[in-house]
KEKE-3310 file (N, C-alpha, C; in steps of 0.2 Angstrom, whole numbers, plus 5000, padded with zeros to 4 digits):
npx = (4791:4791:4782:4787:4796:4794:4783:4796:4802:4793:4792:4807:4808:4798:4802:4815:4809:4801:4812:4819:4808:4808:4823:4821:4810:4819:4824:4836:4849:4856:4868:4872:4885:4891:4908:4912:4919:4928:4939:4947:4948:4955:4966:4959:4946:4934:4925:4912:4901:4888:4875:4861:4851:4845:4836:4841:4834:4832:4821:4821:4824:4827:4818:4816:4812:4821:4828:4834:4839:4849:4859:4863:4870:4881:4888:4903:4911:4908:4914:4927:4930:4930:4941:4951:4955:4966:4976:4983:4983:4971:4971:4977:4973:4967:4950:4933:4914:4902:4889:4878:4872:4861:4845:4846:4833:4837:4851:4857:4863:4874:4873:4879:4866:4856:4871:4873:4885:4879:4874:4865:4852:4850:4835:4840:4845:4860:4866:4885:4893:4912:4924:4941:4957:4972:4985:4986:4988:4999:4996:5001:5010:5020:5025:5030:5029:5013:5008:5001:5004:4991:4987:4976:4967:4960:4950:4942:4945:4961:4957:4949:4954:4944:4933:4927:4927:4914:4911:4919:4919:4926:4928:4931:4937:4940:4951:4965:4966:4982:4986:4984:4984:4981:4984:4987:4994:4986:4975:4957:4952:4948:4931:4929:4920:4912:4918:4924:4930:4926:4929:4920:4918:4916:4921:4933:4945:4944:4945:4957:4970:4976:4970:4979:4982:4988:4987:4985:4984:4982:4980:4986:4997:5008:5012:5017:5018:5009:5015:5013:5016:5021:5039:5055:5071:5079:5093:5107:5122:5138:5140:5150:5142:5138:5129:5118:5099:5090:5070:5056:5039:5029:5018:5001:4994:4997:5010:5021:5039:5053:5068:5083:5102:5117:5127:5141:5139:5122:5110:5095:5078:5064:5048:5034:5028:5019:5006:5016:5027:5045:5058:5071:5082:5095:5108:5120:5132:5135:5148:5156:5161:5159:5141:5128:5111:5092:5076:5060:5042:5031:5034:5041:5055:5056:5064:5082:5101:5117:5125:5138:5153:5153:5162:5178:5176:5180:5182:5176:5185:5179:5172:5167:5157:5166:5179:5180:5179:5189:5198:5195:5200:5212:5219:5214:5222:5234:5232:5235:5244:5253:5250:5255:5270:5271:5269:5279:5289:5290:5287:5302:5310:5306:5313:5326:5328:5325:5335:5351:5367:5381:5394:5386:5384:5396:5403:5394:5398:5410:5414:5416:5420:5419:5405:5401:5406:5401:5387:5391:5393:5383:5375:5383:5391:5388:5388:5383:5365:5362:5377:5384:5397:5412:5414:5416:5433:5438:5455)
npy = (4961:4949:4942:4938:4931:4921:4910:4908:4900:4890:4885:4880:4871:4861:4855:4850:4838:4833:4827:4820:4809:4804:4799:4789:4782:4773:4757:4747:4739:4724:4718:4706:4698:4692:4685:4684:4677:4676:4670:4676:4672:4681:4688:4697:4698:4695:4700:4699:4704:4699:4705:4706:4715:4715:4714:4716:4704:4695:4697:4699:4714:4716:4722:4734:4751:4762:4757:4752:4765:4771:4761:4762:4774:4771:4764:4768:4764:4749:4747:4751:4742:4731:4733:4734:4724:4717:4726:4740:4753:4757:4767:4763:4752:4745:4746:4741:4746:4732:4730:4739:4739:4729:4721:4706:4692:4679:4675:4668:4671:4666:4667:4669:4674:4671:4672:4660:4653:4644:4646:4650:4650:4666:4671:4679:4696:4710:4714:4720:4723:4720:4720:4718:4724:4711:4714:4726:4723:4725:4715:4702:4691:4686:4669:4656:4658:4659:4658:4661:4668:4675:4685:4687:4698:4701:4712:4718:4714:4720:4734:4733:4726:4718:4713:4703:4691:4684:4673:4668:4665:4654:4651:4649:4652:4647:4649:4640:4630:4627:4629:4631:4639:4650:4660:4667:4654:4643:4648:4643:4631:4629:4623:4611:4614:4613:4616:4624:4631:4635:4645:4646:4658:4659:4665:4679:4673:4660:4667:4669:4679:4682:4674:4663:4658:4648:4650:4646:4659:4661:4675:4687:4698:4706:4719:4730:4737:4751:4771:4779:4795:4809:4812:4822:4819:4835:4839:4831:4826:4821:4825:4829:4821:4811:4802:4817:4818:4825:4827:4828:4831:4832:4834:4832:4821:4815:4802:4785:4785:4778:4781:4773:4769:4768:4762:4750:4741:4741:4755:4757:4771:4774:4787:4795:4807:4821:4833:4841:4842:4841:4833:4827:4814:4807:4795:4789:4779:4782:4788:4791:4797:4800:4795:4786:4788:4784:4786:4781:4777:4765:4753:4761:4771:4786:4799:4804:4803:4809:4808:4821:4826:4837:4855:4860:4851:4844:4827:4817:4803:4790:4783:4765:4752:4741:4741:4749:4737:4729:4738:4741:4727:4727:4735:4727:4717:4722:4726:4712:4708:4718:4715:4701:4702:4711:4704:4692:4698:4701:4687:4683:4692:4689:4678:4678:4684:4672:4665:4671:4679:4671:4679:4687:4678:4674:4688:4689:4679:4672:4659:4656:4644:4634:4634:4634:4623:4612:4615:4611:4599:4595:4593:4584:4574:4583:4599:4613:4619:4632:4642:4633:4627:4618:4601:4591:4589:4589:4597)
npz = (5059:5070:5067:5053:5060:5067:5057:5050:5060:5062:5050:5050:5060:5053:5045:5049:5056:5048:5041:5052:5052:5039:5042:5049:5045:5034:5036:5044:5045:5036:5023:5012:5006:4992:4983:4964:4956:4936:4927:4911:4892:4888:4895:4905:4920:4926:4937:4946:4961:4972:4980:4997:5002:5020:5037:5054:5060:5048:5039:5020:5011:4995:4990:4993:4990:4997:5003:4992:4986:4995:4994:4980:4983:4987:4978:4970:4983:4982:4968:4971:4982:4973:4964:4973:4976:4967:4965:4973:4972:4966:4956:4944:4941:4923:4919:4917:4921:4919:4926:4937:4950:4946:4946:4950:4951:4946:4954:4966:4987:4997:5017:5031:5042:5051:5063:5068:5061:5052:5034:5025:5008:5001:4989:4972:4970:4968:4958:4956:4941:4936:4923:4923:4919:4917:4915:4920:4935:4947:4958:4949:4942:4930:4926:4917:4899:4895:4909:4922:4939:4950:4963:4973:4985:4999:5002:5008:5024:5021:5021:5033:5050:5055:5045:5034:5018:5014:5004:4990:4977:4959:4944:4929:4911:4897:4902:4912:4926:4934:4949:4966:4979:4998:5005:5025:5026:5036:5035:5029:5019:4998:4994:4980:4967:4952:4939:4944:4960:4980:4991:5007:5022:5037:5048:5054:5054:5046:5034:5022:5019:5005:4991:4981:4963:4950:4934:4917:4904:4889:4882:4890:4889:4899:4904:4912:4927:4928:4927:4942:4946:4938:4938:4940:4939:4954:4955:4960:4968:4976:4994:5008:5020:5009:4997:4991:4983:4976:4970:4960:4960:4946:4939:4940:4949:4965:4971:4973:4970:4964:4967:4962:4963:4954:4960:4968:4981:4970:4976:4982:4985:4991:4989:4994:4985:4983:4977:4965:4977:4982:4986:4996:4995:5005:5002:5012:5011:5000:4990:4980:4964:4946:4948:4943:4941:4942:4941:4945:4944:4947:4933:4925:4919:4924:4925:4921:4927:4931:4946:4952:4960:4972:4967:4975:4986:5001:5005:5022:5030:5030:5043:5040:5047:5049:5051:5061:5068:5069:5071:5084:5089:5087:5096:5109:5108:5108:5122:5129:5124:5132:5145:5149:5143:5155:5164:5162:5162:5178:5182:5179:5187:5199:5202:5201:5212:5220:5216:5218:5210:5208:5214:5220:5231:5234:5239:5251:5259:5272:5269:5255:5248:5254:5253:5239:5234:5241:5235:5222:5223:5231:5217:5209:5197:5186:5178:5185:5184:5184:5188:5180:5187:5187:5188:5204:5210:5200:5188)
capx = (4795:4793:4779:4793:4804:4788:4783:4802:4806:4789:4796:4810:4805:4795:4808:4818:4805:4802:4818:4818:4801:4812:4827:4818:4806:4822:4825:4842:4850:4864:4872:4874:4889:4897:4909:4913:4928:4928:4944:4946:4957:4959:4970:4952:4944:4925:4922:4903:4897:4881:4872:4856:4851:4840:4834:4844:4830:4833:4818:4824:4824:4829:4809:4812:4815:4823:4835:4837:4843:4854:4866:4865:4873:4890:4890:4909:4915:4907:4918:4931:4930:4932:4948:4958:4960:4969:4978:4986:4981:4965:4970:4981:4969:4961:4943:4926:4911:4896:4882:4878:4865:4859:4841:4843:4829:4839:4855:4858:4867:4875:4874:4875:4857:4858:4874:4876:4886:4875:4874:4858:4852:4843:4835:4842:4852:4858:4873:4889:4899:4917:4927:4947:4963:4976:4990:4990:4986:5003:4997:4999:5015:5023:5031:5032:5025:5007:5008:5004:5001:4988:4984:4969:4968:4954:4949:4940:4950:4964:4955:4947:4952:4936:4929:4932:4925:4911:4909:4923:4919:4931:4927:4937:4930:4945:4958:4966:4970:4986:4986:4982:4986:4980:4990:4990:4990:4982:4964:4951:4953:4943:4929:4928:4913:4909:4921:4929:4932:4921:4928:4915:4922:4912:4921:4940:4949:4943:4942:4961:4971:4981:4969:4983:4981:4995:4983:4987:4983:4984:4978:4987:5003:5010:5015:5024:5016:5011:5016:5010:5015:5026:5040:5064:5077:5081:5098:5109:5127:5138:5145:5153:5140:5131:5125:5110:5097:5081:5065:5051:5033:5028:5011:4995:4992:5000:5012:5028:5043:5061:5076:5087:5109:5120:5132:5141:5132:5118:5105:5086:5076:5056:5048:5030:5026:5011:5008:5023:5031:5050:5058:5078:5084:5102:5110:5127:5135:5139:5154:5162:5158:5155:5138:5122:5105:5088:5072:5055:5036:5029:5040:5042:5059:5055:5070:5091:5105:5123:5127:5143:5155:5153:5169:5181:5173:5187:5179:5179:5185:5171:5172:5163:5158:5169:5185:5180:5178:5197:5201:5194:5201:5221:5219:5212:5227:5239:5234:5234:5254:5256:5249:5260:5276:5271:5268:5285:5294:5288:5292:5309:5312:5306:5318:5330:5328:5328:5345:5357:5369:5386:5395:5383:5383:5403:5403:5391:5400:5415:5416:5413:5423:5414:5397:5403:5409:5394:5384:5395:5393:5373:5373:5384:5397:5384:5388:5376:5363:5362:5380:5389:5405:5416:5413:5420:5442:5442:5458)
capy = (4957:4946:4937:4934:4928:4915:4909:4906:4896:4885:4881:4876:4864:4856:4854:4844:4835:4830:4823:4813:4806:4800:4795:4785:4776:4768:4754:4746:4734:4724:4718:4699:4697:4685:4687:4677:4679:4673:4671:4676:4667:4688:4692:4699:4695:4698:4701:4699:4706:4698:4707:4704:4715:4712:4717:4712:4699:4692:4698:4701:4719:4717:4723:4740:4757:4768:4754:4752:4771:4769:4756:4769:4779:4767:4761:4768:4762:4745:4748:4750:4733:4725:4735:4733:4715:4718:4733:4742:4760:4757:4774:4762:4748:4748:4743:4742:4743:4732:4733:4745:4736:4726:4715:4700:4685:4670:4669:4668:4673:4663:4673:4667:4679:4671:4671:4652:4645:4641:4649:4652:4654:4671:4672:4685:4696:4717:4715:4725:4717:4723:4720:4720:4720:4707:4716:4730:4722:4723:4706:4696:4688:4681:4663:4656:4658:4660:4654:4669:4670:4682:4687:4691:4701:4701:4720:4721:4714:4724:4743:4733:4717:4714:4712:4699:4689:4677:4666:4668:4657:4655:4650:4647:4653:4646:4648:4631:4632:4620:4625:4634:4641:4656:4665:4663:4644:4641:4650:4640:4631:4631:4616:4612:4613:4611:4620:4627:4635:4641:4648:4652:4656:4661:4673:4681:4668:4657:4668:4671:4687:4681:4669:4663:4655:4649:4649:4647:4662:4663:4683:4690:4702:4709:4727:4732:4741:4760:4775:4783:4803:4810:4817:4823:4823:4842:4842:4824:4830:4820:4828:4824:4814:4805:4808:4820:4819:4830:4825:4836:4827:4840:4831:4834:4818:4810:4794:4782:4785:4774:4782:4768:4773:4762:4760:4744:4734:4743:4755:4763:4774:4776:4792:4798:4815:4824:4835:4850:4841:4842:4830:4825:4808:4804:4789:4788:4774:4782:4793:4788:4802:4800:4789:4787:4789:4783:4790:4775:4777:4759:4748:4766:4776:4793:4804:4800:4808:4810:4813:4823:4827:4847:4856:4860:4848:4837:4821:4817:4800:4788:4775:4759:4746:4732:4746:4748:4730:4728:4747:4736:4721:4727:4737:4722:4713:4724:4726:4704:4707:4723:4712:4694:4706:4715:4693:4689:4702:4698:4679:4685:4698:4682:4672:4683:4683:4664:4661:4674:4678:4667:4685:4690:4676:4677:4694:4693:4672:4672:4654:4654:4638:4627:4635:4632:4617:4610:4615:4606:4590:4589:4592:4577:4575:4585:4606:4617:4622:4639:4642:4631:4627:4612:4596:4590:4585:4592:4603)
capz = (5060:5076:5064:5048:5066:5069:5055:5048:5066:5061:5043:5048:5064:5050:5039:5056:5058:5040:5037:5057:5050:5034:5043:5055:5040:5034:5039:5048:5039:5033:5016:5011:5002:4991:4978:4961:4949:4932:4923:4904:4889:4885:4900:4908:4924:4928:4945:4952:4966:4974:4987:4999:5010:5025:5041:5057:5061:5042:5033:5015:5008:4991:4986:4998:4988:5001:5002:4986:4985:4999:4991:4975:4985:4991:4971:4968:4985:4979:4964:4974:4983:4969:4962:4980:4975:4963:4966:4981:4968:4959:4949:4942:4932:4920:4919:4916:4923:4917:4928:4942:4955:4943:4952:4947:4954:4947:4958:4977:4992:5002:5020:5039:5041:5058:5065:5072:5059:5045:5028:5021:5003:5000:4983:4970:4971:4967:4954:4951:4939:4933:4920:4925:4913:4923:4915:4924:4942:4954:4959:4944:4941:4925:4928:4911:4892:4897:4915:4926:4944:4948:4971:4975:4990:5001:5002:5016:5027:5018:5025:5044:5050:5057:5042:5026:5014:5015:5000:4982:4970:4955:4940:4920:4906:4891:4906:4914:4934:4936:4953:4968:4988:5000:5010:5025:5027:5040:5034:5030:5013:4998:4990:4974:4965:4946:4934:4950:4968:4983:4997:5011:5026:5043:5050:5049:5055:5044:5028:5019:5015:5000:4987:4976:4957:4943:4927:4908:4903:4884:4879:4894:4888:4908:4902:4918:4931:4924:4936:4947:4945:4932:4941:4938:4947:4950:4958:4962:4973:4980:4996:5015:5020:5004:4988:4988:4976:4976:4966:4961:4956:4942:4936:4945:4956:4970:4971:4975:4966:4968:4965:4959:4961:4951:4967:4968:4977:4969:4980:4979:4992:4991:4994:4992:4980:4982:4969:4966:4982:4983:4994:4995:4999:5005:5001:5016:5007:4992:4994:4974:4960:4945:4948:4940:4946:4938:4947:4945:4945:4945:4930:4920:4918:4921:4922:4922:4930:4934:4949:4952:4966:4971:4966:4983:4993:5005:5008:5026:5027:5029:5049:5040:5053:5049:5052:5066:5074:5065:5076:5093:5091:5087:5102:5114:5103:5111:5128:5129:5124:5135:5152:5147:5144:5159:5169:5161:5167:5183:5185:5181:5195:5206:5198:5202:5219:5223:5214:5215:5206:5213:5216:5224:5237:5237:5243:5256:5263:5273:5265:5249:5243:5256:5251:5231:5234:5243:5232:5218:5228:5228:5211:5207:5192:5178:5179:5192:5179:5186:5188:5178:5191:5186:5193:5209:5210:5192:5189)
cpx = (4796:4787:4781:4795:4796:4787:4792:4805:4801:4791:4800:4812:4800:4800:4812:4814:4802:4806:4821:4814:4805:4817:4826:4814:4812:4826:4832:4842:4857:4865:4872:4878:4892:4898:4911:4918:4927:4934:4944:4951:4960:4963:4966:4950:4938:4921:4913:4899:4892:4879:4864:4854:4845:4842:4836:4840:4828:4826:4825:4823:4827:4824:4811:4817:4820:4831:4843:4843:4848:4861:4867:4869:4881:4889:4896:4913:4914:4911:4925:4935:4936:4940:4952:4959:4963:4976:4978:4983:4976:4966:4974:4978:4967:4957:4937:4921:4906:4892:4884:4871:4861:4853:4844:4842:4831:4848:4851:4862:4868:4875:4873:4869:4862:4861:4876:4881:4885:4872:4867:4856:4847:4844:4835:4846:4855:4865:4878:4891:4904:4921:4938:4954:4969:4982:4990:4986:4997:5005:4997:5007:5019:5027:5034:5029:5019:5005:5009:5000:4997:4986:4978:4967:4962:4951:4945:4945:4958:4961:4948:4948:4948:4932:4931:4925:4921:4912:4913:4920:4923:4929:4934:4933:4936:4950:4959:4970:4974:4987:4984:4983:4984:4985:4982:4988:4985:4975:4961:4955:4944:4938:4929:4921:4914:4913:4924:4930:4928:4924:4923:4916:4916:4914:4931:4944:4950:4946:4952:4961:4973:4974:4976:4983:4986:4991:4989:4981:4982:4987:4983:4996:5003:5017:5018:5017:5016:5014:5011:5006:5020:5031:5049:5066:5080:5088:5099:5117:5130:5143:5148:5152:5137:5131:5120:5106:5089:5076:5059:5042:5031:5021:5008:4991:4996:5001:5018:5033:5049:5066:5081:5094:5113:5129:5135:5144:5126:5112:5098:5085:5070:5054:5038:5029:5020:5014:5012:5027:5040:5055:5067:5080:5093:5103:5121:5131:5140:5140:5159:5159:5162:5150:5131:5117:5100:5084:5062:5049:5032:5034:5043:5049:5058:5058:5079:5095:5111:5126:5136:5146:5157:5160:5171:5181:5177:5179:5180:5182:5180:5172:5165:5167:5165:5176:5184:5180:5187:5200:5201:5195:5208:5221:5216:5221:5234:5238:5235:5244:5259:5257:5254:5267:5277:5274:5277:5290:5296:5293:5301:5315:5311:5311:5324:5334:5328:5332:5347:5362:5377:5393:5393:5383:5389:5404:5399:5393:5407:5419:5413:5415:5419:5407:5396:5404:5403:5389:5383:5393:5386:5372:5373:5389:5393:5384:5382:5371:5364:5369:5386:5397:5404:5413:5418:5426:5440:5447:5456)
cpy = (4950:4940:4932:4928:4917:4909:4905:4897:4889:4881:4878:4868:4857:4853:4847:4839:4831:4825:4817:4809:4802:4797:4788:4779:4772:4764:4753:4741:4730:4719:4711:4701:4692:4686:4681:4680:4674:4676:4670:4675:4675:4690:4695:4694:4697:4696:4703:4699:4702:4699:4707:4707:4714:4714:4713:4704:4694:4691:4701:4711:4721:4719:4731:4745:4760:4763:4752:4760:4773:4765:4758:4770:4776:4764:4762:4765:4756:4742:4746:4746:4730:4727:4735:4724:4709:4723:4736:4750:4756:4762:4769:4758:4752:4743:4747:4742:4742:4732:4735:4742:4732:4720:4709:4695:4679:4669:4672:4668:4672:4669:4668:4670:4675:4671:4663:4649:4644:4647:4646:4655:4659:4671:4677:4690:4706:4712:4721:4722:4722:4719:4721:4716:4718:4711:4723:4729:4725:4716:4701:4696:4684:4674:4662:4656:4662:4659:4660:4666:4673:4679:4690:4694:4701:4709:4723:4720:4718:4732:4743:4727:4716:4713:4706:4697:4684:4675:4671:4661:4660:4651:4651:4647:4652:4648:4642:4634:4626:4621:4633:4633:4647:4657:4670:4655:4641:4642:4645:4641:4631:4625:4617:4611:4612:4617:4627:4628:4639:4640:4650:4647:4660:4666:4673:4679:4664:4661:4669:4677:4687:4676:4672:4658:4656:4647:4651:4653:4664:4671:4686:4689:4704:4714:4731:4734:4751:4765:4776:4792:4801:4815:4818:4824:4831:4842:4833:4826:4824:4823:4825:4819:4808:4809:4810:4820:4821:4828:4828:4829:4835:4834:4830:4827:4817:4804:4790:4784:4782:4779:4778:4773:4766:4764:4757:4745:4745:4749:4760:4764:4773:4779:4792:4803:4817:4831:4843:4849:4840:4837:4827:4820:4807:4796:4791:4786:4775:4788:4792:4794:4801:4795:4792:4787:4790:4786:4785:4777:4768:4757:4755:4771:4782:4798:4800:4804:4804:4814:4815:4825:4835:4849:4860:4858:4843:4834:4817:4808:4793:4780:4768:4754:4742:4734:4747:4742:4729:4733:4741:4730:4718:4728:4731:4715:4716:4725:4718:4706:4711:4717:4704:4697:4707:4707:4691:4693:4702:4692:4680:4689:4693:4679:4673:4684:4678:4665:4668:4673:4674:4674:4689:4687:4677:4683:4694:4685:4675:4664:4652:4645:4632:4628:4631:4625:4613:4611:4612:4600:4587:4588:4584:4581:4580:4593:4609:4621:4629:4641:4640:4628:4616:4606:4593:4586:4587:4596:4608)
cpz = (5065:5070:5060:5055:5066:5062:5048:5053:5062:5055:5044:5055:5059:5048:5045:5054:5052:5039:5047:5055:5043:5035:5048:5052:5037:5038:5041:5045:5036:5024:5017:5005:4998:4984:4973:4954:4944:4930:4912:4899:4887:4889:4906:4912:4927:4936:4946:4956:4968:4977:4989:5005:5015:5032:5045:5057:5055:5036:5026:5012:5000:4987:4986:4992:4991:5000:4997:4983:4990:4995:4982:4977:4986:4982:4971:4977:4984:4973:4966:4977:4978:4965:4967:4979:4972:4963:4974:4975:4965:4954:4942:4936:4931:4920:4918:4921:4920:4920:4934:4943:4952:4947:4946:4950:4952:4950:4965:4978:4997:5011:5027:5044:5053:5067:5071:5068:5054:5041:5025:5012:5001:4990:4981:4975:4966:4964:4953:4950:4936:4928:4921:4921:4917:4922:4917:4931:4943:4956:4955:4942:4935:4925:4921:4904:4896:4903:4918:4932:4946:4959:4969:4980:4993:5005:5009:5021:5029:5022:5034:5043:5053:5053:5037:5025:5014:5012:4994:4980:4962:4950:4931:4915:4899:4896:4907:4923:4933:4945:4959:4977:4990:5006:5017:5027:5032:5041:5031:5019:5010:4995:4983:4973:4956:4942:4940:4957:4971:4989:5003:5019:5032:5049:5048:5049:5049:5035:5028:5016:5006:4996:4979:4970:4953:4940:4921:4908:4894:4882:4884:4892:4893:4902:4906:4921:4927:4931:4936:4945:4940:4938:4937:4944:4947:4951:4961:4962:4977:4986:5001:5013:5017:5001:4991:4981:4977:4969:4966:4957:4953:4937:4940:4948:4960:4970:4971:4968:4968:4967:4966:4960:4959:4955:4965:4979:4976:4977:4978:4984:4985:4993:4989:4989:4982:4977:4971:4971:4979:4987:4990:4999:4999:5006:5005:5014:4999:4993:4984:4967:4953:4946:4944:4944:4941:4943:4938:4948:4941:4941:4926:4922:4919:4923:4924:4922:4930:4939:4952:4958:4965:4972:4973:4986:4994:5008:5016:5025:5031:5036:5048:5049:5056:5054:5059:5073:5075:5071:5085:5092:5092:5093:5109:5110:5108:5116:5130:5130:5127:5142:5151:5145:5153:5164:5168:5161:5176:5187:5184:5186:5201:5206:5200:5209:5222:5223:5213:5214:5209:5218:5220:5232:5239:5241:5251:5261:5265:5272:5259:5247:5247:5256:5242:5229:5239:5239:5223:5217:5227:5223:5205:5203:5189:5180:5184:5185:5178:5185:5184:5181:5187:5194:5200:5208:5204:5194:5191)
residu = (MET:ARG:GLY:LYS:SER:ALA:VAL:ILE:LEU:VAL:PHE:LEU:ALA:MET:CYS:LEU:LEU:TRP:GLN:ALA:ALA:ARG:VAL:HIS:ALA:GLN:PRO:ARG:TYR:TRP:ILE:ALA:LEU:ASN:PHE:ARG:LEU:THR:PHE:ASN:PRO:ASP:GLY:THR:VAL:ILE:VAL:ASP:GLN:LYS:LEU:HIS:PRO:PHE:THR:ILE:ASP:GLY:LYS:SER:LEU:LEU:ASP:ASP:PRO:ASP:VAL:ALA:ARG:ASP:MET:ASN:GLN:SER:LEU:PRO:ARG:MET:ILE:ASP:TYR:THR:LEU:LEU:MET:PHE:SER:ASP:ASN:PRO:ARG:LEU:LEU:ARG:PHE:TRP:VAL:LEU:LYS:ALA:LEU:GLU:LYS:SER:TYR:GLY:GLU:THR:VAL:LEU:CYS:ASP:VAL:THR:GLY:THR:GLY:LYS:MET:GLN:GLN:LEU:PRO:GLY:ALA:TYR:ILE:VAL:SER:VAL:ARG:VAL:TRP:LEU:ASN:THR:SER:ASN:TYR:VAL:ARG:GLN:ILE:ASN:GLY:SER:ILE:PHE:GLU:VAL:LYS:VAL:ARG:ASP:SER:PHE:THR:SER:THR:ASP:PRO:ARG:SER:TRP:ILE:ASP:VAL:LEU:GLU:VAL:PHE:LEU:ASN:GLY:THR:LYS:LEU:LEU:ASN:TYR:ARG:TRP:GLU:PRO:PRO:TYR:SER:HIS:GLY:PRO:GLN:SER:THR:LEU:GLY:GLY:LEU:THR:TRP:ILE:ASN:HIS:ASN:GLU:GLN:GLU:ALA:PRO:ASP:PHE:TYR:VAL:PHE:GLN:LEU:VAL:ILE:PRO:GLY:LEU:ILE:LYS:VAL:GLY:GLU:PRO:PRO:GLU:VAL:ARG:ALA:VAL:ILE:ARG:THR:ALA:GLU:VAL:LEU:GLY:ASP:GLY:LEU:HIS:VAL:VAL:VAL:GLU:ASN:THR:GLY:ALA:THR:SER:GLY:TYR:VAL:TYR:VAL:TRP:VAL:HIS:SER:THR:PRO:ASP:GLN:ALA:ARG:LYS:ALA:TYR:LEU:TYR:VAL:ASN:GLU:ARG:VAL:GLU:LEU:VAL:PHE:PRO:ASP:VAL:ARG:ASN:ALA:PRO:VAL:ASP:VAL:GLU:LEU:TYR:SER:GLY:ASP:ALA:LEU:LEU:HIS:ARG:ALA:THR:ALA:THR:ARG:ARG:GLN:GLY:LEU:THR:VAL:PRO:PRO:TYR:TRP:ARG:PRO:HIS:ILE:VAL:ILE:ALA:ILE:ALA:PHE:ALA:ALA:ALA:ALA:LEU:MET:VAL:ALA:ALA:VAL:LEU:LEU:TYR:ARG:ARG:ARG:GLU:ILE:ARG:LEU:LYS:ALA:LYS:ARG:ALA:HIS:PRO:HIS:PRO:ARG:HIS:VAL:ALA:ALA:ALA:SER:SER:GLN:PRO:SER:ALA:LEU:LEU:LEU:GLY:CYS:SER:GLY:VAL:MET:GLY:SER:SER:PRO:HIS:PRO:LEU:PHE:GLY:LEU:PRO:ARG:ALA:GLY:ALA:PRO)
# end
């Protein structure tokens, strides 16, 4: 038994040593990567990735078989980088892989190998080529007729802000470029080349997040964004706190749905549904029934329902913000009016104390006539403004 255990231990140790030697034999390397886009009149774009592996000291590894095998394992991720340039969800795109790491010695790749800000040409490249149908992209917007705006995203920056596309070449094949721009506008602009444009970005600050082109594409017919999921509206009811809508994913994939309520004004909510998941969405502002509710995914209408009020339900008053503000203003106005009335009353009382009534004065004086005549004589021939006494000497 001990002999068998020793043999097994020796075998395992040899396997570990062999694996360690194999890993050590694989050189550490970088990959120079350039993108080339060719817009075609049939509404497709061909995206060519040009890749050239090299060591940290600049030695080319284009013909290294271990590096080729390692890169081949990363092929699905390379294809995803291409698809993410045209959609948030690559599953919605129609595409076709034309070349999968096909070696070409006639290509060249630009790269800042030394990190000094100077691009060098590396002869030869591995090519990953993918054809993408633009009518399945949610980054394409029809302007008028065959004029379209096509946005191309830097798929590296969108997944990792520390990375970016070094070189992007744009060519036209039977299409016409009317205008172009880049986002953000403070990033680096392109160089005009024979038949196209070329962006050379030395760092993340220079690299745009989006490349935007206004193109004439005769064969592009926009069909709308396909649905991400299959889903239905299970219930739609108006309760005391608003409209409640329950949606359920009945398909085999996860994705986003949109619930559209045709109220006044129209309202919408977005939700992500996993497979077989149910989600309840609440619209507090929707109090009236019946109301139509629609469920969308992409540009496709999945289900439609009419929400009704639950029987026997009494809807409590709904205090909208503008009503609360109006009540606050009314209360403030009442308080101001009360203060003004109080101050007016105080002023009148002070005036009465300063100028008492004549009968009260007569009762308090032993010589009322002299006092009264004295007052009237002071005022002259006009009546007294407070007491209305006659002029002096009047009968």
